[in-house]
Backbone of each chain as ProteinMPNN parsed JSONL, in Angstrom:
{"seq_chain_A": "MRIALTSVFVDDQRAALTFYTEVLGFTKRRDIPLGDNFWLTVVSPESIDGPELLLEPSDHHAVKPYRDALVEDGIPLAQFAVDDLEAEHARLTSKGVVFTQSPTDVGTAVVAVFDDTCGNLIQLIEEKADKNHADAR", "coords_chain_A": {"N_chain_A": [[111.84, 99.912, 138.319], [114.123, 100.525, 135.904], [115.807, 101.428, 132.102], [118.55, 100.764, 132.136], [120.78, 100.046, 130.839], [121.392, 98.945, 127.639], [122.119, 96.998, 124.508], [123.905, 96.817, 121.247], [125.355, 94.688, 118.855], [128.731, 94.407, 117.863], [130.787, 94.441, 115.039], [133.463, 95.122, 115.145], [135.028, 96.228, 118.388], [136.622, 98.688, 118.721], [136.846, 99.869, 116.543], [134.29, 100.366, 116.145], [133.49, 101.987, 118.853], [134.7, 104.448, 117.902], [133.225, 105.021, 115.764], [131.005, 105.238, 116.97], [131.412, 107.488, 118.972], [133.042, 109.798, 117.778], [131.963, 110.391, 115.414], [128.755, 109.914, 115.41], [128.843, 111.192, 118.098], [128.515, 110.29, 120.689], [129.59, 110.049, 123.891], [132.289, 108.215, 125.898], [131.547, 105.859, 128.308], [132.579, 103.446, 130.171], [135.042, 101.7, 130.057], [135.976, 98.589, 130.174], [138.611, 96.057, 130.389], [137.978, 92.487, 129.396], [138.575, 89.448, 129.117], [139.682, 88.553, 125.738], [137.65, 90.948, 125.408], [136.081, 93.81, 125.909], [134.685, 95.229, 128.296], [132.374, 97.654, 127.387], [131.025, 100.826, 126.842], [128.984, 103.383, 125.796], [127.278, 106.816, 126.177], [124.917, 109.945, 126.234], [125.708, 112.375, 125.614], [124.27, 114.689, 126.664], [122.702, 113.457, 128.398], [124.425, 112.317, 130.556], [124.228, 110.387, 132.877], [122.474, 108.94, 131.966], [121.21, 106.05, 130.504], [122.672, 103.562, 129.399], [124.836, 102.607, 126.507], [125.822, 98.775, 125.341], [128.258, 98.584, 123.396], [128.785, 95.955, 122.161], [130.815, 92.455, 121.704], [130.268, 90.815, 118.454], [131.047, 87.993, 118.397], [129.615, 86.134, 118.499], [128.317, 82.942, 117.16], [125.271, 83.032, 116.358], [124.54, 85.576, 116.191], [125.502, 86.581, 113.338], [123.515, 85.528, 111.39], [121.408, 86.444, 112.464], [121.693, 89.151, 112.279], [122.288, 89.431, 109.369], [119.451, 88.414, 108.227], [117.864, 90.933, 109.409], [119.248, 93.422, 108.818], [118.861, 92.955, 105.95], [116.242, 92.936, 105.341], [115.739, 95.968, 106.181], [115.94, 96.3, 108.677], [115.821, 98.393, 111.564], [118.22, 98.097, 114.834], [118.247, 99.476, 117.076], [117.326, 102.861, 118.422], [117.577, 106.171, 117.846], [117.023, 109.186, 119.981], [116.432, 112.73, 118.5], [116.657, 116.102, 117.96], [116.784, 117.156, 115.648], [115.868, 116.274, 112.792], [116.53, 116.5, 110.213], [118.599, 118.25, 110.12], [120.502, 116.487, 111.487], [120.788, 114.549, 109.69], [121.963, 115.709, 107.239], [124.278, 116.084, 108.366], [125.215, 113.601, 109.521], [125.418, 112.334, 106.745], [127.473, 114.169, 105.463], [129.472, 113.187, 106.506], [129.832, 110.646, 105.77], [128.203, 108.663, 106.252], [125.959, 106.468, 105.612], [122.528, 106.478, 104.648], [119.923, 103.895, 105.207], [117.101, 104.527, 104.976], [115.945, 107.564, 104.201], [115.336, 110.789, 105.818], [111.815, 110.198, 106.732], [108.552, 111.272, 107.117], [106.356, 110.228, 108.987], [104.059, 111.06, 110.15], [103.65, 111.17, 112.909], [105.564, 111.663, 113.33], [109.493, 112.22, 112.719], [111.22, 110.288, 110.966], [114.175, 108.21, 109.924], [116.697, 105.947, 108.699], [120.248, 104.538, 109.525], [123.482, 103.229, 108.389], [125.286, 101.906, 111.195], [128.263, 101.091, 110.181], [129.183, 98.807, 111.753], [127.853, 96.461, 111.461], [125.152, 96.873, 112.141], [121.869, 98.428, 111.555], [120.282, 101.295, 112.362], [117.859, 103.617, 114.225], [116.819, 106.733, 113.796], [114.849, 109.629, 115.254], [112.778, 112.144, 115.364], [110.14, 113.417, 116.791], [107.188, 115.108, 116.557], [106.276, 118.214, 117.554], [104.074, 118.143, 120.282], [100.968, 118.564, 121.459], [99.342, 116.783, 123.307], [101.642, 115.122, 124.145], [102.918, 117.269, 124.976], [101.98, 117.534, 127.344], [101.618, 114.994, 128.637], [104.367, 114.6, 129.733]], "CA_chain_A": [[112.353, 99.638, 137.176], [114.655, 101.671, 134.919], [116.093, 100.584, 131.451], [120.156, 101.434, 132.794], [121.848, 99.762, 129.911], [121.136, 98.166, 126.687], [123.12, 97.012, 123.679], [124.001, 96.727, 119.831], [126.595, 93.936, 118.77], [129.547, 95.286, 116.974], [131.969, 93.89, 114.565], [134.849, 95.947, 116.083], [134.926, 97.264, 119.25], [137.931, 99.592, 118.437], [136.43, 100.81, 115.344], [132.884, 100.995, 117.32], [133.991, 103.225, 119.826], [135.466, 105.607, 116.846], [132.33, 105.561, 115.194], [129.621, 105.678, 117.805], [131.647, 108.854, 119.703], [133.496, 110.715, 116.819], [130.583, 110.398, 114.161], [127.493, 110.334, 116.248], [128.595, 112.382, 118.888], [128.516, 109.759, 121.893], [130.594, 110.06, 125.247], [132.693, 106.847, 126.62], [131.391, 106.079, 129.435], [133.397, 102.128, 130.244], [136.263, 100.806, 129.251], [136.465, 97.772, 130.939], [139.193, 94.903, 129.697], [137.234, 91.636, 130.026], [139.137, 88.449, 128.521], [139.568, 89.49, 124.964], [137.339, 91.773, 124.472], [136.01, 94.989, 126.821], [132.772, 96.2, 128.58], [132.334, 99.267, 126.342], [129.656, 101.783, 126.769], [128.944, 105.122, 125.586], [126.503, 107.255, 126.696], [124.527, 110.724, 124.98], [126.749, 113.87, 126.37], [123.175, 115.009, 126.759], [122.255, 112.665, 129.711], [125.415, 111.416, 130.803], [123.94, 109.432, 133.956], [121.196, 108.466, 131.33], [121.164, 105.234, 129.711], [124.39, 103.315, 128.78], [124.932, 101.577, 125.159], [126.695, 98.336, 125.628], [128.947, 97.875, 122.16], [128.986, 94.163, 122.359], [131.375, 92.352, 120.404], [129.626, 90.005, 117.619], [131.707, 86.617, 117.727], [128.944, 84.507, 118.934], [127.755, 82.426, 115.801], [124.019, 83.356, 116.225], [124.873, 86.84, 115.553], [125.379, 86.903, 111.758], [122.794, 84.934, 110.792], [120.335, 87.442, 112.902], [121.45, 90.606, 111.718], [121.909, 89.317, 107.971], [118.043, 88.727, 108.101], [117.303, 91.861, 109.682], [119.668, 94.281, 107.614], [118.281, 92.471, 104.462], [114.688, 93.86, 105.3], [116.217, 97.54, 106.433], [115.088, 96.571, 109.895], [116.837, 98.749, 112.645], [118.098, 97.157, 116.093], [118.089, 100.469, 118.056], [116.434, 103.841, 117.857], [118.368, 107.236, 118.865], [116.396, 110.226, 119.144], [117.291, 113.694, 117.981], [115.919, 117.038, 117.648], [116.68, 117.766, 114.161], [116.296, 114.885, 111.71], [117.156, 117.0, 108.668], [120.202, 118.354, 110.464], [121.766, 115.156, 111.734], [121.225, 113.972, 108.181], [123.112, 116.49, 106.835], [125.537, 116.199, 109.147], [126.024, 112.668, 109.585], [126.027, 112.229, 105.217], [128.436, 114.756, 105.202], [130.283, 112.197, 107.057], [130.009, 109.648, 104.749], [127.661, 107.619, 106.638], [125.101, 105.836, 104.399], [121.239, 105.846, 105.203], [118.656, 103.055, 104.247], [115.606, 105.223, 104.778], [116.256, 109.008, 103.903], [113.992, 111.27, 106.438], [110.595, 110.174, 106.408], [107.269, 111.848, 107.714], [105.622, 109.241, 109.537], [102.802, 111.679, 110.85], [103.723, 112.257, 114.486], [107.75, 111.955, 113.633], [110.252, 112.227, 111.475], [112.33, 108.91, 110.785], [115.577, 108.252, 109.412], [117.64, 104.48, 108.777], [121.109, 104.573, 108.916], [124.235, 101.831, 108.677], [126.566, 102.37, 111.977], [129.974, 100.292, 110.074], [129.31, 98.08, 112.762], [126.788, 95.893, 111.209], [123.591, 97.326, 112.408], [121.116, 99.338, 111.189], [119.753, 102.329, 113.6], [116.66, 104.292, 113.491], [116.907, 108.292, 114.106], [113.453, 109.962, 115.256], [112.805, 113.405, 115.926], [109.099, 113.258, 117.948], [106.759, 116.396, 116.489], [105.745, 118.931, 118.964], [102.72, 117.786, 119.981], [100.618, 119.714, 122.529], [99.084, 115.975, 124.248], [103.186, 114.71, 124.681], [103.777, 118.253, 126.208], [101.27, 117.06, 128.995], [102.598, 113.555, 129.071], [105.622, 114.933, 130.135]], "C_chain_A": [[112.41, 100.717, 136.309], [115.411, 100.809, 134.149], [117.568, 101.678, 131.916], [120.909, 100.968, 131.635], [121.407, 98.669, 129.001], [122.01, 97.988, 125.509], [123.366, 96.792, 122.238], [125.542, 95.674, 119.946], [127.341, 94.778, 117.415], [130.517, 94.445, 116.474], [133.383, 93.856, 115.029], [134.818, 96.56, 117.024], [135.596, 98.879, 119.375], [136.435, 100.866, 117.801], [134.518, 100.949, 115.786], [132.934, 102.123, 117.895], [133.864, 104.192, 119.083], [134.544, 105.905, 116.432], [130.846, 105.919, 116.201], [130.319, 107.108, 118.529], [132.581, 109.679, 118.368], [132.255, 110.813, 115.798], [129.758, 110.73, 114.58], [127.785, 111.11, 117.145], [128.204, 111.532, 120.366], [129.615, 109.897, 122.771], [131.113, 108.619, 125.535], [132.486, 107.071, 127.872], [132.43, 105.11, 130.265], [133.891, 101.885, 129.525], [136.778, 99.583, 130.256], [137.721, 96.091, 130.384], [138.352, 93.891, 130.219], [137.601, 90.54, 128.843], [139.756, 88.91, 126.956], [139.092, 90.233, 124.365], [137.37, 92.871, 125.471], [134.38, 95.122, 127.267], [132.979, 97.539, 128.126], [131.315, 99.621, 126.482], [129.657, 103.032, 126.223], [127.498, 105.42, 125.891], [126.101, 108.756, 125.964], [125.296, 111.687, 126.288], [125.279, 114.447, 127.109], [122.202, 114.47, 128.046], [123.767, 111.811, 130.133], [125.322, 110.433, 132.42], [122.737, 108.441, 133.306], [121.555, 106.654, 131.027], [122.507, 104.991, 129.009], [124.146, 102.13, 127.628], [125.698, 100.933, 125.153], [127.106, 98.541, 124.405], [129.495, 96.088, 122.516], [129.58, 93.563, 121.605], [130.614, 91.147, 119.738], [130.404, 88.78, 117.711], [130.859, 85.481, 118.008], [128.048, 84.133, 117.814], [126.448, 82.822, 115.721], [123.908, 84.738, 115.644], [124.815, 87.505, 114.436], [124.326, 86.841, 111.595], [121.165, 85.91, 111.335], [120.434, 88.393, 112.561], [121.712, 90.405, 110.109], [120.631, 89.659, 107.689], [118.052, 90.069, 108.623], [118.02, 93.248, 108.784], [118.98, 94.164, 106.177], [117.36, 93.153, 104.523], [114.943, 95.425, 105.993], [115.511, 97.783, 107.881], [116.222, 97.153, 111.116], [116.578, 98.054, 114.03], [118.145, 98.38, 117.19], [117.706, 101.628, 117.468], [117.271, 105.478, 118.86], [117.38, 108.382, 118.73], [117.109, 111.507, 118.93], [116.294, 114.959, 117.876], [115.524, 118.046, 116.628], [116.737, 117.134, 113.217], [117.12, 115.442, 110.626], [118.64, 117.688, 108.972], [121.288, 117.445, 110.658], [121.476, 114.447, 110.322], [121.943, 114.061, 107.573], [124.313, 116.455, 107.375], [126.474, 114.953, 108.974], [126.195, 111.896, 107.882], [127.337, 112.587, 104.407], [129.778, 114.307, 105.797], [130.794, 111.007, 106.402], [129.308, 108.676, 105.304], [126.09, 107.638, 105.923], [123.758, 105.697, 105.155], [120.613, 105.141, 104.341], [118.091, 103.334, 104.064], [116.404, 106.5, 104.808], [115.289, 109.727, 105.41], [112.476, 111.07, 105.75], [109.513, 110.512, 107.529], [106.538, 110.928, 107.978], [104.288, 109.613, 110.368], [103.463, 112.515, 112.319], [105.144, 112.195, 114.727], [108.054, 111.874, 112.734], [111.381, 111.337, 111.591], [113.15, 108.915, 110.138], [116.203, 106.491, 109.995], [118.729, 104.997, 108.179], [121.872, 103.163, 109.25], [125.608, 102.421, 109.815], [127.7, 101.365, 111.566], [129.634, 99.288, 111.079], [128.58, 96.348, 112.382], [125.552, 96.085, 111.173], [122.789, 98.485, 112.236], [120.391, 100.265, 112.524], [118.915, 103.066, 113.31], [117.332, 105.844, 114.531], [115.692, 108.871, 114.326], [113.462, 111.109, 116.225], [111.02, 113.239, 115.933], [108.695, 114.742, 117.382], [106.279, 117.127, 117.845], [104.701, 118.471, 119.039], [102.222, 118.483, 121.351], [100.132, 117.808, 123.973], [100.641, 115.446, 124.906], [103.701, 115.399, 125.355], [103.311, 117.834, 127.785], [101.599, 115.804, 129.405], [103.576, 113.836, 130.169], [105.445, 115.427, 131.306]], "O_chain_A": [[111.549, 101.522, 135.954], [115.829, 99.751, 134.62], [117.605, 102.906, 131.993], [121.893, 101.68, 131.433], [121.076, 97.576, 129.46], [122.808, 98.92, 125.4], [122.299, 96.229, 121.993], [126.472, 95.791, 120.743], [126.881, 95.42, 116.471], [131.136, 93.715, 117.249], [134.171, 92.931, 115.224], [134.549, 97.741, 116.801], [135.159, 99.879, 119.944], [135.703, 101.79, 118.154], [133.822, 101.916, 115.479], [132.449, 103.167, 117.457], [132.969, 104.987, 119.368], [134.408, 107.128, 116.439], [129.941, 106.73, 116.007], [129.449, 107.975, 118.609], [132.147, 110.802, 118.626], [131.787, 111.951, 115.766], [129.528, 111.927, 114.407], [126.96, 112.02, 117.222], [127.563, 112.191, 121.184], [130.717, 109.842, 122.227], [130.253, 107.751, 125.389], [132.92, 108.004, 128.548], [133.177, 105.706, 131.041], [133.53, 101.77, 128.354], [137.784, 99.649, 130.963], [137.11, 95.084, 130.026], [137.883, 94.08, 131.342], [137.055, 90.649, 127.745], [140.488, 89.888, 127.108], [139.423, 90.553, 123.224], [138.459, 93.08, 126.004], [133.311, 95.102, 126.656], [133.77, 98.356, 128.598], [130.41, 98.811, 126.281], [130.691, 103.686, 126.355], [126.624, 104.554, 125.889], [126.863, 109.004, 125.029], [125.317, 111.565, 127.513], [125.386, 114.609, 128.325], [121.201, 115.029, 128.495], [123.907, 110.617, 129.868], [126.312, 109.905, 132.927], [122.202, 107.489, 133.875], [122.483, 106.257, 131.732], [123.208, 105.751, 128.341], [123.504, 101.088, 127.757], [126.776, 101.508, 125.008], [126.067, 98.833, 123.813], [130.438, 95.48, 123.021], [129.206, 93.805, 120.458], [130.259, 90.329, 120.587], [130.399, 88.363, 116.553], [131.12, 84.286, 117.868], [127.112, 84.867, 117.498], [126.307, 83.109, 114.533], [123.199, 84.959, 114.662], [124.321, 88.622, 114.284], [123.725, 87.915, 111.571], [120.121, 85.975, 110.686], [119.367, 88.974, 112.362], [121.282, 91.359, 109.462], [120.334, 90.713, 107.126], [118.568, 90.625, 107.653], [117.279, 93.999, 108.15], [118.645, 95.105, 105.458], [117.381, 94.15, 103.802], [113.877, 95.952, 106.309], [114.863, 98.752, 108.277], [117.212, 96.527, 111.494], [115.515, 97.597, 114.451], [118.047, 97.973, 118.347], [117.659, 101.708, 116.241], [117.412, 105.683, 120.066], [116.892, 108.637, 117.629], [118.324, 111.516, 119.129], [115.101, 114.712, 117.699], [114.743, 118.992, 116.519], [117.751, 117.306, 112.541], [118.176, 114.962, 110.211], [119.602, 117.65, 108.204], [122.455, 117.464, 110.267], [122.336, 113.614, 110.036], [122.676, 113.17, 107.143], [125.331, 116.813, 106.783], [127.646, 114.885, 108.603], [127.009, 110.982, 107.756], [127.974, 112.06, 103.496], [130.871, 114.854, 105.653], [131.919, 110.514, 106.485], [129.687, 107.567, 104.927], [125.325, 108.591, 105.777], [123.698, 104.967, 106.144], [120.546, 105.357, 103.131], [117.68, 102.981, 102.959], [117.479, 106.517, 105.407], [114.543, 108.927, 105.976], [112.05, 111.541, 104.695], [109.605, 110.076, 108.676], [105.826, 110.636, 107.017], [103.614, 108.833, 111.041], [103.661, 113.683, 112.654], [105.796, 112.479, 115.732], [107.357, 111.542, 111.775], [112.384, 111.617, 112.248], [113.069, 109.888, 109.388], [116.184, 105.994, 111.121], [118.788, 105.589, 107.102], [121.427, 102.251, 109.948], [126.577, 103.1, 109.475], [128.177, 100.728, 112.505], [130.662, 98.635, 110.9], [128.84, 95.317, 113.003], [124.82, 95.582, 110.321], [123.098, 99.523, 112.82], [120.046, 99.707, 113.566], [118.908, 103.419, 112.131], [118.019, 105.899, 115.551], [115.058, 108.647, 113.295], [113.901, 111.166, 117.374], [110.601, 112.867, 114.836], [109.518, 115.64, 117.558], [105.993, 116.603, 118.921], [104.107, 118.257, 117.982], [103.016, 118.89, 122.2], [100.524, 117.744, 125.137], [100.752, 115.392, 126.131], [104.574, 115.096, 126.169], [103.899, 117.807, 128.866], [101.862, 115.594, 130.589], [103.543, 113.352, 131.301], [106.408, 115.833, 131.957]]}, "seq_chain_B": "MVHVFRALDDETRRLVLDELSVRDGQTLFEICSVLTMRHGLSLTRQAISQHLGVLESAGLVVTERRGRSKFHYFNPEPLAEITGRWPTRKRTEQ", "coords_chain_B": {"N_chain_B": [[100.636, 89.453, 80.967], [98.25, 89.005, 82.439], [99.594, 88.459, 84.889], [99.881, 90.892, 86.086], [97.372, 92.375, 86.095], [96.414, 90.775, 87.858], [98.382, 91.391, 89.834], [97.322, 94.194, 90.528], [95.005, 94.168, 91.255], [94.342, 95.058, 94.122], [94.168, 96.586, 97.044], [96.242, 97.073, 98.972], [98.498, 96.137, 97.349], [98.352, 98.315, 95.453], [98.582, 100.724, 96.908], [101.131, 100.049, 97.858], [102.749, 100.559, 95.399], [101.895, 103.068, 94.368], [103.402, 104.068, 97.187], [106.028, 103.558, 96.379], [106.497, 104.818, 93.92], [106.523, 107.517, 94.609], [108.735, 107.803, 96.656], [111.158, 106.219, 95.492], [112.885, 102.679, 95.691], [112.863, 101.338, 98.417], [113.428, 99.628, 101.466], [111.963, 96.797, 102.669], [111.391, 97.232, 105.778], [110.775, 99.786, 105.532], [108.518, 100.226, 103.749], [106.775, 98.854, 105.22], [106.689, 100.587, 107.466], [105.369, 102.569, 106.319], [103.133, 102.32, 105.132], [101.713, 101.422, 107.625], [101.686, 103.741, 109.067], [101.356, 105.972, 107.952], [99.024, 104.567, 105.896], [97.196, 103.656, 107.581], [97.548, 101.111, 107.894], [96.943, 98.206, 109.209], [99.124, 95.638, 108.641], [101.061, 92.678, 108.988], [104.424, 91.698, 108.718], [104.82, 90.069, 107.206], [103.221, 89.629, 105.566], [102.826, 91.877, 104.013], [105.689, 91.249, 102.541], [104.741, 88.839, 101.245], [102.84, 90.369, 99.409], [105.023, 92.243, 98.071], [106.318, 90.448, 96.669], [104.089, 89.15, 95.089], [104.041, 91.427, 93.386], [106.333, 91.509, 92.187], [107.023, 89.379, 90.748], [104.985, 89.658, 88.774], [106.376, 91.404, 87.97], [106.613, 94.091, 88.066], [107.35, 95.232, 90.502], [111.1, 95.599, 90.734], [114.243, 94.111, 92.637], [116.798, 95.084, 93.966], [119.927, 94.979, 95.594], [121.714, 96.919, 97.679], [124.645, 97.361, 99.57], [124.129, 95.561, 102.327], [122.059, 95.531, 102.365], [118.448, 95.422, 101.069], [116.749, 96.425, 98.208], [113.56, 98.255, 97.181], [111.827, 98.726, 94.107], [109.91, 100.174, 91.907], [108.789, 99.571, 88.989], [107.911, 100.527, 85.994], [107.358, 99.275, 83.64], [105.848, 97.035, 82.916], [103.113, 98.086, 82.691], [103.036, 99.928, 80.726], [102.946, 98.005, 78.626], [100.339, 97.344, 78.629], [99.036, 99.829, 77.771], [100.434, 99.81, 75.508], [98.666, 97.581, 74.116], [96.584, 98.423, 74.189], [96.262, 101.638, 73.01], [95.4, 104.673, 73.803], [92.839, 106.42, 72.913], [91.303, 109.456, 70.944], [87.95, 109.413, 70.79], [85.874, 108.579, 68.279], [83.186, 110.027, 66.918], [80.324, 109.007, 65.356]], "CA_chain_B": [[99.859, 90.604, 81.072], [97.565, 88.431, 83.525], [100.054, 88.698, 86.544], [99.535, 92.272, 85.674], [95.927, 92.506, 86.21], [95.974, 90.015, 89.219], [99.003, 92.147, 91.044], [96.463, 95.331, 90.572], [93.708, 93.909, 91.648], [94.648, 94.702, 95.456], [94.082, 98.438, 97.392], [97.452, 97.274, 99.274], [99.71, 96.74, 96.221], [98.241, 99.511, 94.519], [99.5, 101.799, 97.915], [102.516, 99.703, 97.752], [103.36, 101.662, 94.297], [102.039, 104.623, 95.381], [104.497, 104.763, 97.892], [106.914, 103.404, 95.611], [106.448, 106.186, 92.822], [106.894, 108.6, 95.859], [109.509, 107.701, 96.629], [111.698, 104.795, 95.0], [114.244, 102.347, 96.588], [112.717, 101.24, 99.711], [113.534, 98.37, 102.28], [110.578, 96.222, 103.389], [110.946, 97.591, 106.579], [110.427, 101.218, 105.382], [107.859, 100.065, 103.567], [105.982, 98.883, 106.482], [106.132, 101.6, 108.139], [104.73, 103.661, 105.843], [101.939, 101.616, 105.107], [100.924, 101.217, 108.58], [101.889, 105.354, 109.438], [100.416, 107.233, 106.617], [97.588, 104.053, 105.705], [96.763, 103.452, 108.655], [97.134, 99.273, 107.756], [98.032, 96.588, 110.224], [99.158, 94.405, 107.97], [102.353, 91.699, 109.488], [105.292, 92.309, 107.864], [104.977, 88.426, 106.391], [101.78, 89.702, 104.595], [103.368, 92.494, 103.084], [106.641, 90.768, 102.167], [103.727, 88.045, 100.427], [102.447, 91.455, 98.209], [106.132, 92.562, 97.335], [106.562, 88.759, 96.196], [103.366, 89.106, 93.715], [104.183, 92.211, 92.385], [107.679, 91.107, 91.743], [106.872, 88.255, 90.202], [104.397, 90.532, 87.882], [107.643, 92.5, 87.291], [105.921, 95.465, 88.666], [108.736, 95.511, 91.236], [112.048, 95.012, 91.103], [114.948, 94.854, 94.053], [118.446, 95.599, 93.968], [120.753, 94.733, 97.12], [122.786, 98.061, 97.806], [125.283, 97.302, 100.58], [123.568, 94.312, 102.717], [120.087, 95.837, 102.488], [117.876, 94.816, 99.482], [115.445, 97.573, 98.127], [112.464, 97.67, 95.859], [111.883, 99.975, 92.962], [108.699, 100.771, 91.071], [109.089, 99.061, 87.325], [106.327, 100.545, 85.071], [107.187, 98.463, 82.098], [104.443, 95.861, 82.293], [102.034, 99.015, 82.561], [103.568, 100.57, 79.273], [102.547, 96.793, 78.327], [98.868, 97.611, 78.736], [98.874, 100.467, 76.751], [100.475, 99.674, 74.156], [97.649, 96.977, 73.957], [95.046, 98.935, 74.348], [96.532, 102.417, 73.365], [93.703, 105.488, 74.363], [92.675, 107.266, 71.498], [90.209, 110.257, 70.847], [86.883, 108.22, 70.712], [85.355, 109.275, 67.127], [81.846, 110.451, 66.339], [79.688, 108.608, 64.227]], "C_chain_B": [[98.652, 89.761, 82.242], [98.064, 88.431, 85.134], [99.953, 90.189, 86.637], [98.53, 92.782, 86.695], [96.049, 92.126, 87.558], [96.912, 91.081, 90.287], [98.477, 93.589, 91.215], [95.954, 95.246, 91.027], [93.741, 94.091, 93.358], [94.837, 95.929, 95.801], [95.708, 98.299, 98.252], [98.508, 97.412, 98.122], [99.335, 98.145, 95.737], [99.003, 100.505, 95.674], [100.726, 101.729, 97.677], [103.382, 100.887, 96.529], [102.678, 102.801, 94.513], [103.326, 105.124, 95.851], [105.685, 104.918, 97.064], [107.587, 104.583, 94.452], [106.734, 107.667, 93.521], [108.147, 108.684, 95.516], [110.472, 106.384, 96.531], [112.833, 104.459, 95.741], [113.669, 102.0, 98.271], [112.956, 100.022, 100.169], [112.392, 97.792, 102.672], [110.556, 96.939, 104.909], [110.29, 99.221, 106.806], [109.323, 101.587, 104.75], [106.266, 99.905, 104.279], [105.24, 99.779, 107.34], [105.412, 102.529, 107.835], [103.446, 103.563, 105.686], [101.186, 101.929, 106.366], [101.009, 103.189, 109.391], [100.696, 106.044, 108.707], [99.48, 106.363, 106.217], [96.723, 103.888, 106.504], [96.408, 101.543, 108.697], [97.891, 98.737, 108.522], [98.571, 95.205, 109.699], [100.623, 93.575, 109.086], [103.094, 91.351, 108.115], [105.447, 90.846, 106.868], [104.136, 88.907, 105.255], [102.011, 90.527, 103.539], [104.733, 92.437, 102.393], [105.933, 89.71, 100.89], [103.29, 89.319, 99.198], [103.573, 92.058, 97.468], [106.514, 91.631, 96.706], [105.763, 88.864, 94.726], [103.574, 90.557, 92.846], [105.419, 92.288, 91.674], [107.952, 90.42, 90.444], [105.828, 88.739, 88.902], [105.355, 91.436, 87.37], [107.252, 94.275, 87.209], [107.189, 96.404, 89.676], [109.831, 95.256, 91.126], [112.988, 95.259, 92.112], [116.356, 94.955, 93.221], [119.061, 95.742, 95.536], [122.059, 95.838, 96.658], [123.509, 97.56, 99.411], [124.758, 95.41, 100.645], [122.303, 94.624, 103.046], [119.289, 95.51, 100.959], [116.702, 95.904, 99.474], [114.652, 97.6, 96.912], [111.98, 99.25, 95.406], [110.722, 99.531, 92.002], [109.258, 100.309, 89.582], [107.676, 99.396, 86.178], [106.064, 100.214, 83.75], [105.928, 97.847, 81.964], [103.112, 96.758, 82.182], [102.253, 99.748, 81.146], [103.026, 99.002, 78.327], [100.699, 97.182, 77.585], [98.425, 98.39, 77.592], [99.143, 100.637, 75.53], [99.494, 98.843, 73.23], [96.416, 97.52, 73.248], [95.42, 100.551, 74.19], [95.521, 103.81, 73.717], [93.939, 106.451, 73.112], [91.421, 108.535, 71.302], [88.727, 109.26, 70.347], [85.974, 109.104, 68.897], [83.859, 109.28, 66.901], [81.315, 109.853, 65.283], [78.698, 109.752, 63.691]], "O_chain_B": [[98.302, 90.638, 83.032], [97.399, 88.414, 86.17], [99.979, 90.516, 87.824], [98.726, 93.385, 87.75], [95.842, 92.956, 88.443], [96.415, 91.538, 91.317], [99.106, 94.284, 92.014], [95.847, 96.211, 91.785], [93.127, 93.21, 93.96], [95.59, 96.597, 95.093], [96.408, 99.311, 98.224], [99.207, 98.404, 97.914], [100.192, 99.028, 95.697], [100.037, 101.059, 95.3], [101.468, 102.665, 97.38], [104.27, 101.712, 96.743], [103.4, 103.638, 95.055], [104.075, 106.0, 95.419], [106.307, 105.973, 96.939], [108.73, 104.998, 94.266], [107.099, 108.692, 92.945], [108.678, 109.279, 94.579], [110.507, 105.587, 97.469], [113.609, 105.237, 96.295], [114.232, 102.547, 99.219], [112.736, 99.125, 99.355], [111.648, 98.64, 103.164], [109.402, 97.241, 105.213], [109.643, 99.704, 107.735], [108.883, 102.734, 104.83], [105.18, 100.447, 104.075], [104.088, 99.879, 107.762], [104.838, 103.281, 108.623], [102.643, 104.446, 105.987], [100.154, 102.597, 106.31], [100.195, 103.554, 110.239], [99.559, 106.452, 108.945], [98.511, 107.073, 105.948], [95.523, 103.95, 106.239], [95.498, 100.914, 109.238], [99.12, 98.717, 108.601], [98.475, 94.075, 110.178], [101.014, 94.29, 110.008], [102.708, 90.958, 107.014], [106.205, 90.772, 105.9], [104.378, 88.576, 104.094], [101.649, 90.277, 102.389], [105.052, 93.4, 101.695], [106.424, 89.711, 99.761], [103.505, 89.009, 98.026], [103.344, 92.43, 96.317], [107.335, 92.011, 95.871], [106.284, 88.756, 93.616], [103.218, 90.625, 91.669], [105.579, 93.014, 90.693], [108.695, 90.672, 89.495], [105.963, 88.015, 87.916], [105.129, 92.166, 86.405], [107.574, 95.228, 86.499], [107.667, 97.538, 89.635], [109.88, 94.116, 91.588], [112.92, 96.359, 92.661], [116.651, 94.879, 92.028], [118.655, 96.505, 96.413], [122.937, 95.745, 95.8], [122.732, 97.434, 100.357], [124.837, 94.489, 99.833], [121.589, 94.064, 103.879], [119.886, 95.423, 99.886], [115.945, 96.188, 100.401], [114.973, 97.091, 95.839], [111.838, 100.334, 95.972], [110.793, 98.46, 91.399], [110.273, 100.869, 89.167], [106.789, 98.653, 85.759], [105.166, 100.533, 82.972], [105.096, 98.075, 81.086], [102.11, 96.274, 81.656], [101.214, 100.097, 80.585], [102.723, 99.236, 77.157], [100.206, 97.218, 76.458], [97.711, 97.983, 76.675], [98.547, 101.267, 74.656], [99.349, 99.077, 72.03], [95.675, 97.247, 72.303], [94.99, 101.157, 75.171], [94.443, 103.268, 73.964], [94.921, 106.987, 72.6], [90.373, 108.095, 71.774], [88.819, 108.428, 69.445], [85.654, 110.291, 68.848], [83.412, 108.159, 66.656], [81.801, 110.128, 64.186], [78.034, 109.566, 62.671]]}, "name": "protein", "num_of_chains": 2, "seq": "MRIALTSVFVDDQRAALTFYTEVLGFTKRRDIPLGDNFWLTVVSPESIDGPELLLEPSDHHAVKPYRDALVEDGIPLAQFAVDDLEAEHARLTSKGVVFTQSPTDVGTAVVAVFDDTCGNLIQLIEEKADKNHADARMVHVFRALDDETRRLVLDELSVRDGQTLFEICSVLTMRHGLSLTRQAISQHLGVLESAGLVVTERRGRSKFHYFNPEPLAEITGRWPTRKRTEQ"}
């Protein structure tokens, strides 16, 4: 079994595509019309055949209260890995991205949380080089 | 003032204030992750939320909404009341 696709709810699929590609730097993978919406996915340019992220419309009535409660407490809905979190934080901040948590050293990793402008908080993680980790890979 | 002493009479709540005084303005998520990862505490989010409630009702923590998230700030004013009531002074030798 593999994780091939996961999703985040987005308020506006086109605005989300712009943010996830032009600001974050992901690549559009699928864009298939589906009624009023689209089957819209992005992938990391570092892993074109890797897991897809579905930018799913947030029009179901359960989405708003669910996301509002999570965002109020600062809880991220997805986590993306980066090689250099300080550099990503500086790059995204310069593009106007708002962080609810600045880079924080949590021992085994450095993490930060930003607002994806589509209704979600997203965590970035830079795992620290670790011998045990290297062995596990 | 009783609320302040009660709020401070707990190691977890003192750690929360320690962390907020290092970096002010944290979400519940950040406070939880820092307490777990830096201090090895395995408390539920609800428990930490209750601790924050105690600190807030004692006036030691204030919250502010920015955007759609709620941030917690350390407010040292109640502590100033304590030192105001019992100011530190040099002991005068008899």
